[in-house]
LOBA-891836 format. One line per 10 residues: for each residue x, y, z of N, C-alpha, C. Coordinates in pm, whole numbers. Atoms other than C-alpha are relative to their C-alpha. Example, Ala and Ser with C-alpha at 12.3 -4.5 7.8 and 13.67 -1.06 7.14 Angstrom:
2
89 -119 0 1230 -450 780 90 120 0 ~ -82 -119 -6 1367 -106 714 -77 109 73
END
This chain:
396
12 -136 -175 414 -410 -2451 -175 11 -27 ~ 95 44 39 10 -406 -2425 -108 117 4 ~ 123 -94 45 -258 -190 -2620 -130 51 117 ~ 100 -91 -95 -479 77 -2452 -145 -57 -145 ~ 128 -10 111 -839 -65 -2666 -43 52 99 ~ 138 -38 -49 -1158 98 -2554 54 90 66 ~ 11 -104 -111 -1014 362 -2332 86 146 -79 ~ -94 -132 50 -898 725 -2405 112 -23 102 ~ -117 -4 -50 -565 854 -2341 -9 52 154 ~ -7 -86 -131 -657 1075 -2069 -98 -85 138
54 63 -152 -880 805 -1863 141 -98 55 ~ -146 79 -55 -521 568 -1851 90 91 -21 ~ -131 -64 31 -277 831 -1847 136 -39 71 ~ -129 52 -104 -26 661 -1593 18 -124 -68 ~ -64 98 66 -43 331 -1791 67 32 -178 ~ -84 -16 90 57 518 -2088 143 7 -50 ~ -99 83 -24 377 448 -1977 69 -72 65 ~ -58 135 13 443 114 -1897 16 -46 -113 ~ -82 28 126 701 -11 -2158 -16 -140 51 ~ -51 184 -29 690 -431 -2150 161 -38 -71
-94 64 37 1057 -560 -2153 -29 -111 36 ~ 31 137 7 1056 -890 -2275 150 -59 28 ~ -172 75 -64 1476 -937 -2183 -63 23 119 ~ 30 -15 -128 1297 -855 -1805 181 97 18 ~ -131 -10 -24 1672 -697 -1790 30 204 -56 ~ -40 -135 47 1797 -324 -1896 72 20 -96 ~ -46 18 192 1878 -271 -2256 4 102 -57 ~ 33 -166 119 1868 22 -2537 -80 -12 -116 ~ 111 28 110 1601 -127 -2720 -92 116 11 ~ 123 -67 -41 1360 156 -2785 -146 -50 -42
90 21 -27 1048 98 -2750 -176 106 15 ~ 152 -143 -42 685 335 -2837 -57 -34 45 ~ 114 -27 -35 417 399 -2683 -110 19 -95 ~ 104 30 89 118 330 -2820 -157 53 67 ~ 155 -51 -107 -250 497 -2682 -50 -74 -101 ~ 79 118 -39 -591 318 -2686 -60 0 -105 ~ 40 36 201 -672 367 -3085 71 -52 -32 ~ -121 50 117 -345 170 -3193 90 91 -31 ~ -104 -131 71 -174 511 -3304 110 -12 104 ~ -100 -21 -66 189 520 -3192 50 137 21
-15 -157 -74 305 867 -3012 106 -3 -82 ~ -134 -93 43 614 1080 -3103 67 -58 99 ~ -70 39 -96 724 987 -2799 67 -226 31 ~ -81 118 -9 1011 660 -2762 70 -12 170 ~ -25 28 -77 1128 521 -2445 123 -87 -7 ~ -138 52 -25 1471 348 -2353 90 -27 106 ~ -77 29 -98 1692 214 -2092 136 -24 -25 ~ -127 46 2 2048 238 -2061 40 -59 149 ~ -118 -14 -72 2338 155 -1833 63 119 78 ~ -65 -159 -85 2469 499 -1805 -120 88 8
125 -41 -23 2110 667 -1877 -79 -53 31 ~ 143 85 -56 1818 628 -1648 -123 -3 -59 ~ 114 -28 110 1572 720 -1912 42 93 -112 ~ -5 -71 126 1599 827 -2262 -149 55 -65 ~ 67 8 54 1333 1011 -2405 80 80 -167 ~ 17 -41 222 1318 1024 -2879 -118 38 -4 ~ 93 -61 32 1136 1172 -3027 -23 -17 -160 ~ 10 17 80 982 1044 -3310 -42 100 -123 ~ 46 -88 95 802 1339 -3515 28 130 86 ~ -47 -162 3 941 1719 -3518 -79 84 3
163 -22 -13 575 1785 -3512 -44 1 155 ~ 45 22 -146 523 1669 -3185 96 -5 122 ~ -135 3 -126 861 1687 -3000 6 133 76 ~ 48 -31 -97 839 1825 -2651 23 -66 89 ~ 44 72 -194 847 1783 -2269 -95 126 68 ~ 79 -84 -58 542 1970 -2132 13 -52 154 ~ 22 -47 -184 585 2103 -1763 -103 16 50 ~ 144 -47 -100 337 2087 -1487 8 116 20 ~ 31 -207 18 171 2455 -1538 -59 67 137 ~ 28 -25 -137 137 2582 -1172 19 183 -29
10 -145 -18 31 2974 -1065 111 -46 91 ~ -22 10 -75 254 3084 -781 -40 -2 117 ~ 120 95 -165 -32 2981 -519 50 -64 2 ~ -11 104 44 -11 2683 -655 105 -99 35 ~ -278 66 -17 418 2594 -619 -50 42 146 ~ -66 -67 -68 388 2766 -334 -105 -136 130 ~ 94 91 -93 125 2503 -156 59 -115 -34 ~ -51 120 10 312 2204 -276 100 -43 120 ~ -129 9 -57 556 2023 -86 102 -96 -45 ~ -110 54 130 846 2001 -261 132 -39 64
-141 55 -28 1151 1824 -325 134 52 -60 ~ -113 -38 60 1490 1950 -419 -8 -85 -171 ~ 25 76 155 1521 1900 -818 -106 -5 -96 ~ 116 -36 121 1167 1948 -905 11 127 -9 ~ 6 -77 118 1091 2119 -1219 -156 18 -33 ~ 139 -71 67 766 2319 -1272 23 115 -104 ~ 3 -66 78 643 2570 -1548 -92 123 111 ~ 16 -138 -125 587 2917 -1319 -129 90 -86 ~ 54 -40 131 215 3035 -1555 -6 159 105 ~ -4 -154 8 271 3334 -1328 54 133 21
-144 -33 -8 601 3442 -1336 62 -17 -197 ~ -21 28 113 596 3291 -1700 136 -49 -44 ~ -146 63 54 924 3085 -1644 -13 -138 74 ~ -15 149 -44 1027 2768 -1603 144 10 164 ~ -32 5 -157 1141 2750 -1219 61 -182 65 ~ -48 94 -67 1348 2463 -1010 34 2 172 ~ 5 13 -164 1348 2351 -631 178 -18 11 ~ -181 26 -15 1741 2404 -526 21 76 115 ~ -39 -3 -123 1852 2400 -204 -114 87 116 ~ 134 -56 -46 1498 2491 -62 -47 116 -40
47 -163 62 1434 2814 -312 -76 -98 -121 ~ 22 -17 105 1270 2828 -567 117 80 -114 ~ -30 -115 82 1485 2986 -894 -43 -53 -148 ~ 66 23 146 1412 3048 -1202 146 -6 -122 ~ -171 102 38 1631 2878 -1451 -73 60 -165 ~ 6 -147 172 1650 3167 -1796 151 -45 -52 ~ -161 -39 114 1942 3184 -2000 64 106 16 ~ -61 -128 -27 2185 3488 -1925 -26 108 -151 ~ 41 -77 172 2020 3731 -2193 158 104 62 ~ -85 -111 -42 2281 3998 -2033 -59 106 10
111 -113 -18 1996 4199 -1936 -3 4 170 ~ 44 6 -119 1973 4272 -1579 -133 54 55 ~ 170 -25 -27 1627 4249 -1382 -6 134 46 ~ -7 -154 -25 1535 4629 -1372 -129 65 -25 ~ 184 -32 -12 1207 4825 -1312 41 127 68 ~ 12 -129 -23 1198 5196 -1257 -191 64 63 ~ 102 -90 -2 853 5356 -1102 -2 159 40 ~ -16 -145 -8 784 5755 -1077 -147 57 10 ~ 134 -120 17 529 6029 -973 -51 72 -106 ~ -5 -73 102 404 6158 -1249 -140 99 49
92 -125 1 105 6396 -1100 39 93 137 ~ -22 -75 -76 244 6528 -816 -43 68 95 ~ 62 -46 -27 128 6775 -594 -13 -60 109 ~ 44 64 -146 85 6582 -238 18 66 67 ~ -28 -131 -56 44 6794 21 119 -104 121 ~ -88 94 -152 388 6660 335 -54 113 49 ~ 15 -83 -105 297 6799 618 75 -66 85 ~ -80 66 -134 370 6724 1009 -43 -158 22 ~ 67 113 57 178 6375 895 53 -64 -89 ~ -108 52 95 370 6085 746 -83 68 -165
92 68 110 197 6053 351 114 -74 -79 ~ -74 106 59 277 5801 120 2 107 -192 ~ -4 -83 91 420 5917 -187 -32 -60 -124 ~ 115 62 111 211 5853 -515 103 -68 -113 ~ -44 23 138 383 5631 -786 -102 -51 -69 ~ 61 55 70 184 5595 -1037 29 21 -178 ~ -34 -8 136 334 5581 -1335 143 -130 -37 ~ -132 143 -40 618 5267 -1458 63 100 -144 ~ -109 -70 44 946 5463 -1630 44 -147 -117 ~ -105 76 66 1119 5118 -1723 -53 -162 90
-21 110 -112 1041 4737 -1622 4 -87 -93 ~ -11 122 80 1213 4473 -1842 -37 -212 69 ~ -27 175 -120 1115 4203 -1546 -148 20 24 ~ 173 -17 -13 727 4246 -1560 -107 -113 102 ~ 33 109 -74 700 3935 -1389 7 -47 142 ~ -50 -28 -98 881 4007 -1106 -47 125 65 ~ 78 -96 -67 797 4372 -1066 -142 98 -40 ~ 210 -24 29 417 4516 -1027 27 109 63 ~ 23 -125 -105 337 4840 -889 -170 24 -9 ~ 141 -7 4 -39 4907 -805 -58 101 166
5 -111 -111 -142 5210 -541 105 31 92 ~ -93 -76 -56 153 5368 -511 124 -107 97 ~ -89 127 -105 315 4994 -337 21 -107 -151 ~ -49 103 49 550 4767 -552 71 -109 64 ~ -27 96 -18 592 4447 -516 83 -89 -116 ~ -123 23 46 884 4245 -558 -52 -207 -19 ~ 48 128 -16 784 3871 -679 129 -154 68 ~ -136 78 13 1144 3678 -714 53 58 139 ~ -88 22 -103 1370 3609 -384 72 30 -36 ~ -116 -33 14 1705 3776 -392 68 109 50
-105 -123 -100 1973 4072 -343 -54 95 -124 ~ 54 -67 120 1836 4355 -487 17 172 26 ~ -19 -124 -15 1968 4710 -547 -118 105 -17 ~ 186 -77 47 1659 4981 -460 105 143 28 ~ -70 -108 9 1768 5343 -513 -202 66 -6 ~ 141 -113 6 1471 5673 -425 40 95 -32 ~ -62 -136 -13 1457 5995 -442 -150 49 -4 ~ 118 -17 -68 1154 6222 -344 58 125 -28 ~ -49 -134 -23 1161 6563 -421 -139 150 -19 ~ 30 -73 -117 984 6859 -276 -13 160 -14
26 -114 -39 851 7206 -254 -22 36 117 ~ 80 -74 -126 731 7478 20 -131 42 -51 ~ 105 -107 73 366 7583 -15 -1 187 41 ~ -37 -69 -77 430 7836 193 144 40 101 ~ -81 -27 -70 684 8014 434 123 -41 12 ~ -155 19 27 1058 7941 475 105 -61 109 ~ -45 111 -122 1277 7708 589 -46 -132 66 ~ 42 92 -34 1182 7360 648 57 -152 -33 ~ -109 106 51 1342 6992 670 -87 -92 12 ~ 111 79 62 1104 6737 455 73 -175 48
-61 88 -9 1241 6386 580 -47 -80 -58 ~ 54 54 73 1175 6097 348 17 -162 54 ~ 28 116 -43 1140 5718 442 -15 -158 -108 ~ 51 102 85 1136 5382 252 -30 -85 106 ~ 136 100 -75 896 5098 364 32 -130 -64 ~ -3 176 30 893 4686 367 -95 -4 110 ~ 132 119 -103 642 4459 435 -3 -100 -19 ~ -9 104 58 725 4133 437 -85 -61 115 ~ 80 71 -42 426 4071 623 -27 15 81 ~ 34 -16 -144 383 4214 943 -32 149 -25
55 -122 -23 291 4537 765 63 89 -10 ~ -115 -104 44 510 4823 638 46 68 129 ~ -121 -56 -120 795 4961 846 125 74 -79 ~ -135 -41 -18 1102 5192 820 100 -106 -104 ~ -144 62 69 1407 5023 630 66 -10 49 ~ -119 -82 -101 1686 5097 897 150 79 -100 ~ -116 -68 122 1953 5309 704 -24 54 -85 ~ 32 -12 129 1732 5394 413 -43 140 -42 ~ 84 -160 21 1587 5780 500 109 69 1 ~ -67 -103 46 1702 6090 384 -104 126 34
94 -142 -38 1609 6470 432 21 65 -100 ~ -19 -93 107 1558 6755 205 -10 143 78 ~ 46 -141 -104 1619 7119 342 -55 84 -64 ~ 68 -59 115 1386 7331 129 25 143 100 ~ -19 -156 -80 1466 7742 243 -103 48 -37 ~ 133 -107 55 1207 7903 20 -109 -96 -67 ~ 154 34 85 838 7871 -154 34 -21 -134 ~ 1 49 124 848 7687 -454 133 0 -34 ~ -164 96 -7 1221 7557 -432 -9 -119 31 ~ 26 107 18 1258 7277 -572 116 -107 78
-129 71 -49 1461 7030 -333 -20 -171 -43 ~ 23 113 -9 1519 6694 -406 166 -132 115 ~ -62 66 -82 1654 6414 -183 12 -179 -54 ~ 21 180 89 1794 5997 -270 96 -47 97 ~ -77 68 -20 1923 5705 -120 -43 -153 -42 ~ -22 129 26 2023 5382 -199 43 -101 58 ~ -4 109 -98 2002 5060 -4 42 -135 -130 ~ -1 181 61 2129 4660 -102 -124 -99 110 ~ 63 58 -121 1855 4454 83 -48 -112 -49 ~ 44 158 52 1790 4046 42 -144 37 44
183 -26 8 1420 4046 -30 -19 -183 -33 ~ 37 183 -16 1221 3716 25 -114 68 -90 ~ 103 -22 58 936 3696 -233 -120 26 43 ~ 147 -53 -41 589 3884 -235 66 131 68 ~ 0 -113 -114 788 4166 -16 -35 91 -117 ~ 55 -93 16 641 4492 -63 30 112 0 ~ -33 -129 5 774 4840 -109 -80 139 22 ~ 37 -167 14 648 5275 -54 100 51 47 ~ -101 -117 -17 809 5562 1 -125 113 76 ~ 126 -142 -79 634 5808 278 109 144 37
-44 -113 -8 726 6182 377 -31 29 121 ~ 71 -80 -113 688 6394 667 101 150 20 ~ -88 -158 -52 798 6782 731 -5 -19 138 ~ -20 -21 -110 936 6834 1043 -52 123 58 ~ 63 -74 -85 827 7147 1116 -127 64 -83 ~ 114 -103 47 532 7426 1024 -41 16 -65 ~ -17 -49 99 535 7492 715 -22 -153 -131 ~ 1 121 79 395 7209 471 44 -2 -132 ~ -98 8 142 568 7091 142 -88 -1 -109 ~ 97 36 91 417 6929 -153 81 -12 -135
-95 48 41 566 6721 -351 -8 40 -217 ~ -11 -27 162 663 6783 -757 23 -76 -120 ~ 63 124 132 526 6617 -1117 151 -20 -21 ~ -170 99 38 821 6350 -1196 123 78 58 ~ -125 -33 -68 1021 6444 -936 31 -121 83 ~ 14 107 -111 994 6134 -721 -21 -159 -29 ~ 20 90 47 1026 5792 -785 100 -145 44 ~ -42 93 -54 1181 5475 -714 61 -116 -125 ~ -61 116 170 1439 5184 -928 17 -140 112 ~ -104 154 -40 1527 4823 -845 47 -74 -91
-64 98 68 1745 4618 -991 69 -130 90 ~ -6 161 -109 1810 4262 -879 120 -6 6 ~ -159 52 -1 2171 4148 -829 76 -111 10 ~ -11 147 -27 2132 3771 -701 -167 -39 -12 ~ 154 141 -19 1852 3500 -694 60 -31 104 ~ 2 40 -76 1793 3364 -425 57 -118 118 ~ -105 23 -70 2044 3152 -319 153 67 -16 ~ -105 -66 -12 2320 3376 -383 61 -28 -130 ~ -51 36 80 2392 3282 -701 52 139 -144 ~ -41 -97 83 2591 3572 -954 -159 2 -78
146 -31 95 2265 3722 -1183 74 17 -95 ~ -66 0 74 2328 3776 -1511 67 127 -29 ~ -183 -90 58 2634 3997 -1696 -76 72 -53 ~ 98 -180 77 2523 4357 -1812 149 -11 -113 ~ -120 7 85 2755 4463 -2101 76 67 65 ~ -135 -55 -54 3115 4605 -2009 -51 149 -46 ~ 12 -143 -8 3074 4956 -1922 148 118 34 ~ -113 -44 18 3337 5262 -1940 49 -42 161 ~ -80 33 -60 3632 5266 -1738 -3 87 151 ~ 85 -91 -102 3543 5404 -1373 -126 11 108
93 -48 -52 3282 5540 -1183 -78 113 -19 ~ 85 -196 63 2977 5813 -1289 -138 -47 58 ~ 131 40 -5 2678 5904 -1167 -81 135 -40 ~ 23 -148 108 2484 6184 -1383 -178 0 25 ~ 126 -78 3 2194 6330 -1203 -137 112 -41 ~ 64 -134 96 1924 6547 -1366 -50 69 89 ~ 87 -105 -119 1673 6836 -1216 -30 41 -93 ~ 98 -84 58 1365 6963 -1342 9 141 34 ~ -20 -173 -19 1439 7371 -1301 -114 28 18 ~ 139 -44 21 1120 7439 -1438 -93 -79 -61
130 103 45 812 7235 -1543 -22 62 -125 ~ 49 0 169 727 7183 -1882 -41 172 -55 ~ 76 -75 64 503 7465 -1950 8 147 77 ~ -58 -100 -79 667 7737 -1731 152 45 -41 ~ -92 -33 65 863 7979 -1843 124 20 142 ~ -99 13 -64 1227 8004 -1764 59 177 110 ~ -28 -108 -62 1308 8324 -1505 120 14 61 ~ -123 -6 -127 1652 8502 -1354 -43 -59 126 ~ 31 30 -176 1723 8423 -996 123 -144 -8 ~ -79 114 -73 1998 8236 -780 -36 -88 55
23 83 -78 1947 7924 -626 -184 -64 -92 ~ 81 67 50 1638 7763 -909 -16 -113 39 ~ -66 180 -67 1745 7399 -806 83 36 93 ~ -89 96 -93 1909 7233 -573 68 -123 46 ~ -16 229 -31 2147 6891 -562 93 43 136 ~ -96 -8 -105 2271 6805 -242 126 -159 -72 ~ -131 167 20 2585 6530 -317 5 -110 114 ~ -12 148 -120 2578 6204 -144 90 -83 4 ~ -119 95 -39 2769 5912 -49 83 -54 -184 ~ -58 32 141 2788 5790 -443 32 76 -53
-112 -142 65 2962 6146 -563 76 54 58 ~ -118 -78 -56 3124 6175 -317 160 11 -29 ~ -139 20 47 3514 6255 -402 33 43 -159 ~ 30 -55 152 3397 6299 -762 29 113 -59 ~ 24 -177 95 3446 6595 -1062 -92 -4 -44 ~ 59 -95 157 3232 6774 -1278 39 -57 -87 ~ -49 35 111 3267 6622 -1576 -80 24 -98 ~ 142 -25 113 2936 6707 -1760 -78 106 41 ~ 132 -90 -45 2685 6973 -1814 -96 -29 -76 ~ 73 22 127 2395 6963 -2036 -143 113 59
129 -26 -46 2062 7197 -2034 -103 -40 -76 ~ 173 59 97 1700 7112 -2188 -34 111 -5 ~ 101 -95 -5 1500 7339 -2235 -135 -129 -81 ~ 126 71 64 1078 7230 -2354 -44 72 -111 ~ 42 -90 155 1018 7517 -2595 103 80 23 ~ -72 -68 47 1255 7702 -2752 -29 155 71 ~ -24 -137 79 1348 8073 -2672 53 76 -115 ~ -74 -62 90 1414 8353 -2851 54 124 14 ~ -58 -89 -21 1601 8636 -2923 99 -49 136 ~ -66 46 -53 1921 8610 -2709 65 -169 86
-25 118 -42 2025 8360 -2485 -18 -27 152 ~ 34 2 -152 1952 8137 -2144 135 -38 71 ~ -123 19 -125 2244 8148 -1889 9 -77 91 ~ 32 60 -152 2315 7899 -1651 146 -25 43 ~ -158 5 -79 2583 7881 -1409 -4 -124 110 ~ -30 103 -113 2644 7574 -1133 61 32 89 ~ -66 -55 -88 2722 7714 -826 0 -77 164 ~ -29 50 -164 2904 7520 -499 -45 65 79 ~ 25 -134 -92 2673 7711 -228 145 -58 73 ~ -34 43 -177 2917 7526 59 102 34 -48
-121 -31 50 3241 7604 -133 12 181 4 ~ 10 -183 71 3115 7958 -268 97 24 -93 ~ -93 -34 132 3264 7916 -571 -81 -84 -128 ~ 24 43 138 3147 7878 -975 66 -124 -14 ~ -75 143 90 3199 7543 -1105 17 9 -153 ~ -12 -72 105 3198 7705 -1439 28 104 -44 ~ -98 -157 25 3439 7944 -1566 -83 53 -166 ~ 31 -2 80 3233 7956 -1873 -184 -66 23 ~ 158 49 -75 2838 7992 -1812 -52 -150 -145 ~ 62 96 39 2626 7673 -1966 -125 94 -78
89 -74 44 2351 7828 -2239 -36 -111 -77 ~ 116 5 110 2064 7805 -2462 29 57 -66 ~ -1 -90 82 2083 7971 -2783 -149 11 -51 ~ 147 -57 71 1791 8139 -2962 -29 -95 -97 ~ 78 91 136 1567 7875 -3163 24 -145 62 ~ -94 144 28 1762 7595 -3012 -101 -86 166 ~ 35 58 -114 1661 7368 -2701 61 -93 57 ~ -142 26 -49 1991 7229 -2601 79 38 30 ~ -111 -124 14 2301 7387 -2505 126 -95 -58 ~ -105 40 53 2494 7079 -2677 23 74 -173
-36 -46 177 2430 7292 -3028 42 169 60 ~ -63 -146 -51 2576 7631 -2795 111 50 -133 ~ -152 -22 107 2773 7844 -3018 116 45 116 ~ -95 -3 -128 2975 7937 -2656 -2 -99 58 ~ -3 94 -103 3028 7569 -2489 51 20 104 ~ -27 -6 -141 3043 7549 -2150 117 -22 33 ~ -81 -16 -75 3330 7555 -1960 -7 -56 163 ~ 56 -3 -192 3352 7366 -1584 169 35 0 ~ -126 11 -78 3647 7493 -1382 81 -89 85 ~ -48 127 -88 3870 7216 -1324 55 35 156
-34 -50 -111 4001 7452 -1014 -149 -30 135 ~ 105 23 -134 3633 7374 -811 -61 -109 -69 ~ 107 127 24 3488 7065 -1017 0 -89 109 ~ 36 136 -109 3552 6855 -713 -104 14 108 ~ 106 3 -107 3220 6747 -478 103 -50 111 ~ -44 93 -60 3257 6579 -149 -108 -36 42 ~ 109 -24 -59 3000 6472 68 -57 93 56 ~ 64 -142 -51 2715 6693 185 10 159 -76 ~ -6 -127 65 2822 6937 -79 -181 82 -42 ~ 114 1 92 2520 7163 -186 6 89 -89
19 -58 158 2531 7282 -565 -169 28 -4 ~ 124 -32 75 2262 7487 -679 9 40 -196 ~ -2 -30 184 2140 7621 -1058 -35 99 55 ~ 33 -179 -22 2151 8007 -1112 -46 10 -134 ~ 42 -24 78 2024 8152 -1360 17 114 -28 ~ -73 -65 26 2179 8444 -1498 -82 83 -91 ~ 93 -39 120 1997 8516 -1815 -99 -47 -43 ~ 87 74 91 1717 8464 -2022 -18 34 -105 ~ 41 -61 66 1583 8479 -2333 -63 153 -37 ~ 49 -112 48 1519 8880 -2432 -173 -8 -61
118 -1 73 1248 8798 -2675 -97 -78 3 ~ 85 72 -41 1006 8493 -2606 145 -89 133 ~ -57 50 -65 1132 8334 -2255 -7 -149 -2 ~ -23 126 -15 1220 7957 -2306 -92 -99 126 ~ 60 66 -134 952 7684 -2106 76 -139 54 ~ -67 105 -59 1079 7429 -1888 200 -40 20 ~ -165 70 4 1451 7293 -1819 43 -85 101 ~ -77 65 -109 1622 7044 -1707 143 36 -22 ~ -150 -18 -6 1993 7078 -1607 9 -155 -10 ~ -84 120 14 2218 6737 -1631 144 13 42
-164 -13 5 2528 6720 -1442 37 -165 -45 ~ -16 161 -20 2733 6421 -1461 186 54 65 ~ -180 -15 -123 3047 6348 -1172 52 -152 -46 ~ -83 91 20 3320 6105 -1255 96 3 95 ~ -130 50 -75 3585 5959 -1048 111 -6 -33 ~ -128 -93 107 3897 6174 -1116 98 -124 -28
END
């Protein structure tokens, strides 16, 4: 073979792979590649009738195939052919061109790509003009190369099929009885537009009454698609978003070609949903009264039974107990035969001396049922601060 004397390897890189074959035919002889200084590299080449090209590395310290590294912008400027393989510097993933689309070449780690972003600040006014819901905090994101958040807008870098769930929690600044509508918006290149069938609404009856609404849709998403949430009040009473009460979650189900996504760990048999309600803010004293919080039953929980209840306060109260009842407004029945309690000095109902008991005659819910949280009693010494109530619903 020819030696590249007097030239640096980078000057004549294309010649480094010119390997002489004295037999002028296909054989299995391994022939090393030599650089311009006469140094034999770790890469040797051979051809056989079975394999078009065999790569063998003579050194374990120099072994490895370095793919062409491109940003997503540089990749999209290519005129690619199916079968092309690159390393994407933007997403930090090896990608191959398959059936006219770029596909991530990744091992099945058992983890689905998912991210959740939420409104930590709240207090945005919702009036008769649409307002974009604040998204300022990342709760979880195990695919930072795919999901990114900037100025209330979430960008999805990779094409595929996604399950998208969002929720918005509002109260009324003043007045009574107003409906607040919420919309998931998508921008595929022509500006933000409502996703058909992805809107929902919350009906707030009283001032300072926190009501949430949620929606889940499954969408085929193009690479680089962006999303946001908007809300608008239909009446004259302006509302406001509640801190940590609104957010959006993305779950990637399949890749761009429809191939199955990563397999998650096996879960328990049957279906279940577990909504949480922030009844009182972390620094707010708990107080007695019916309707401290309301929950609307959507299609995901329809036909299920209440099977789990839990209460958690941020700061423990003293003397006596905090007593909580879950009331089905639609059916006009209490769902607990023994109230949910948080004892003195405790922060959770799981340590209560008298555990809550679910009334199995009143535990079922159907779509559009309205449930409320009633505070029947608070600690008589120092009231507990902050309250989160979790309800678990399972298929019967």
